[in-house]
C-alpha positions, -999 to +999 in steps of 0.1 A: -067+420-270-055+451-251-079+485-263-056+518-258-067+541-234-050+570-242-044+588-272-062+567-294-040+572-329-070+572-349-081+606-333-048+625-337-066+652-364-095+653-337-073+666-307-053+682-329-081+704-344-102+707-306-066+727-297-066+746-327-102+758-319-099+759-283-131+783-270-116+813-250-128+803-215-105+766-229-074+792-240-077+813-206-075+779-185-050+768-205-026+798-199-028+794-160-019+757-160+002+753-191+041+741-179+038+731-147+028+768-132+010+755-108+029+728-100+009+701-116+016+690-150-015+692-177-027+677-210-050+697-231-074+679-257-063+647-243-075+614-255-090+591-235-116+559-248-134+572-272-132+609-257-112+641-259-113+659-226-103+694-225-074+690-200-057+661-178-036+655-151-023+623-154-002+617-126-038+622-101-059+609-132-081+641-130-101+657-163-109+691-160-139+703-184-148+736-193-184+738-200-204+765-224-241+767-222-247+738-247-237+714-217-265+726-199-289+713-226-312+677-218-288+659-249-258+672-236-264+661-199-271+628-204-236+626-230-218+643-203-229+617-179-220+587-199-184+604-204-184+607-166-195+572-160-167+561-186-140+582-164-154+569-136-151+536-143-114+532-154-106+552-122-104+584-132-122+615-115-135+645-136-138+681-127-165+703-144-159+743-146-185+764-161-175+789-191-188+819-168-168+803-131-134+811-156-140+843-168-154+857-132-131+844-112-097+821-129-073+820-098-105+806-077-108+781-106-072+775-106-072+772-066-102+748-067-083+720-100-050+725-075-070+713-043-085+687-064-052+677-077-041+675-042-069+650-032 
């Protein structure tokens, strides 16, 4: 039996909730990425396997995760490592950006994301 990797139907409500409750940093970054402004199409709160990622560029199989303070706690670090391993096993790259980086230099963050897409 083939398991659906992207946007599993049973997680649709969760994806919608996460889109409606975006953090300030996620919202700022989405404003910069949406509508192919960067030359790359991104999706937000996209389902991949059992996970929902902040942003995903399907053309280059790149996940962009926005990390707040909670991501630096020991349990969260382990959880993020498991997620990253799952994505890597499915030939998906992961780029982690902190809230602080977005608030301090959004343009630089966008440049980093675009550069990673070009690789």
